[in-house]
N, C-alpha and C positions, 0 to 999 in steps of 0.2 A: 363556544367553548375557546376558553383562556387559561394563559400558563402563569403563573405570580412570576414578576418580574420583578428588579428592586424597586421599586415605586408603585407594585400594585401589579393587579389583573393586565395582560397585555394579549390582547386577540391572538389569534395563534397566525390569521395571517398577515397580520405586522410580524411577526415572529418569520416567518416567509420569508416576507419581505426583506427586512432587516439581513437575514441570512445571505439570501441571492446577492443583494447589494458588496455584504463583506468580503463573499466570494468573489465579485468582481472586484472589489476594492484591491483584494490580496492578490489578486492574477490566477486564482485557482479557476476563475472563468473567467476568457479571454474574449475581445469585439468578433464577432460571427460566430462564437461557438455555440452549438446546442446546449440547451438546459436539460435538466433530466425530465422526464416523461410525468404529467399530472399523477398520475399510480406512483412513481417514483417518490416524488417529491409528498404525496399525501402518507406513504409510509415512513417516510425521512423524521416527517415533522409531526406524526399521530395525527392527521388532517384529514377530513372528508375532501370527495374531488372538486365540492364545493366550494369548500375553502381555498384549496389550493388554485382555481381558477379566481377568486375575488383577488388573489396576492397578485395573479397574472395579469389580471387586469388593470390593477391600481401601477404595477412596475411599465404597462402598454402605455397607461395615461400619462407616466413620466418622461417616454420615449426611451428607458432604461432596455427594454425588450422591444421585440417584434415577432409576429407569431405567421407562418406561413402555414395554412391548411395545403392537406393533410399532414405535412414533416413535422411541424411541433415550434415550439418558440426558441429564438435565439438571443443572445445577446446584441443589442445593437453596438453601432448604428448599422443600418440595413444594407450600406453600400459595403462593408465589411465583410470578407470571404467567409464562407460558411465552414465551419467547423466541426464535422459529424462522423459519428462511424457510417459505412457506407450500409443503404439498404440491402436486403439478401440477394435480390436481382442484380445490383451492382457487382457484387461477391462472383455471383457466378457468372455474370458478363466478362467481369476482369479475368478470370479463371481459364473460360474458353479464349478471351482475347492471349493470353498469354500463351496458351498454348497454339494458336495459330502464328504468333512470332517466333516460336520455338519450333516452329515448322512439322509438329503433330498432326495439323493437318495439310494437306495442298492446295492450290489453288485450284476450284472448280468440284473440290471432294465435298460429299455431302456429312453434314454434320450428324452427329447422334441422334436418336430419335427423343421428342419430347419424353416419354418413357425412360428412357435410357438416362437422359440430363437428370431426370426426376431421381432416379436411382441414386445415381453416381455423386448429387451434390444435397441432396437429402433435403427437398424442397418440393415443395406442390407444382400443379401444372401451372397453374398462373402465376410461379414466381419465373418457372424456365421461360415461358412464354412472354413477359416483360423484360427478363434476358435478352432472348433472342429480339426483341424489338429494339432495345438500345443497341444490340450489334449491328441492327440493320441500319441504325439512324447514325451510328458512327463509321459506317463505311466497311466493317469487318468482314460481314455478311450480307447475301442477296437468297432473296425466297422466291420459289417456282411452286405457285399454287398446286395444289395436291400431289406435289413431287417431293419437297421438300427445300432444305435450309443447306445453301454453298459458302463455300469459302469466298470472298473476292478477290480479285488481283490487287496483288500488291502496290500496284500505284492509286487504289482507292483506300488502301488503307490509311489512317487518321496517322498524322504525326508524330512520329511515338521518338522518343529518345532510344 
């Protein structure tokens, strides 16, 4: 598929490459920032996913972007801090951690059940489980199998401002 350019037909994948490079040059996309998804790029440019993938592959070959599976593609260089929206499980974990910091939960108090958290945050069980795993990894909570997940002692919490 092609679009008409000033010098004749331009393949859409080249139009996508140019648009992304222009966004980087103008500062609309910054190093470490996540690119729109393949589906979003396809919709924006009226292109198929295959065409978008071809454009992204060319940008990767030029080291303009890099891809982290399954997260997506980011503006290079790879050592730039990532700038992206938080995943739903990260948002849930942040909300619970904020509640812990505010004192909504006491040390060794059991957190709400998975079902209650699913309803409270409007997410799937898998998302709640990922959020709890992240909280456990960060030191906010600990889990006793077949009993529940509890708020950790304050000295176990991550350093927070």
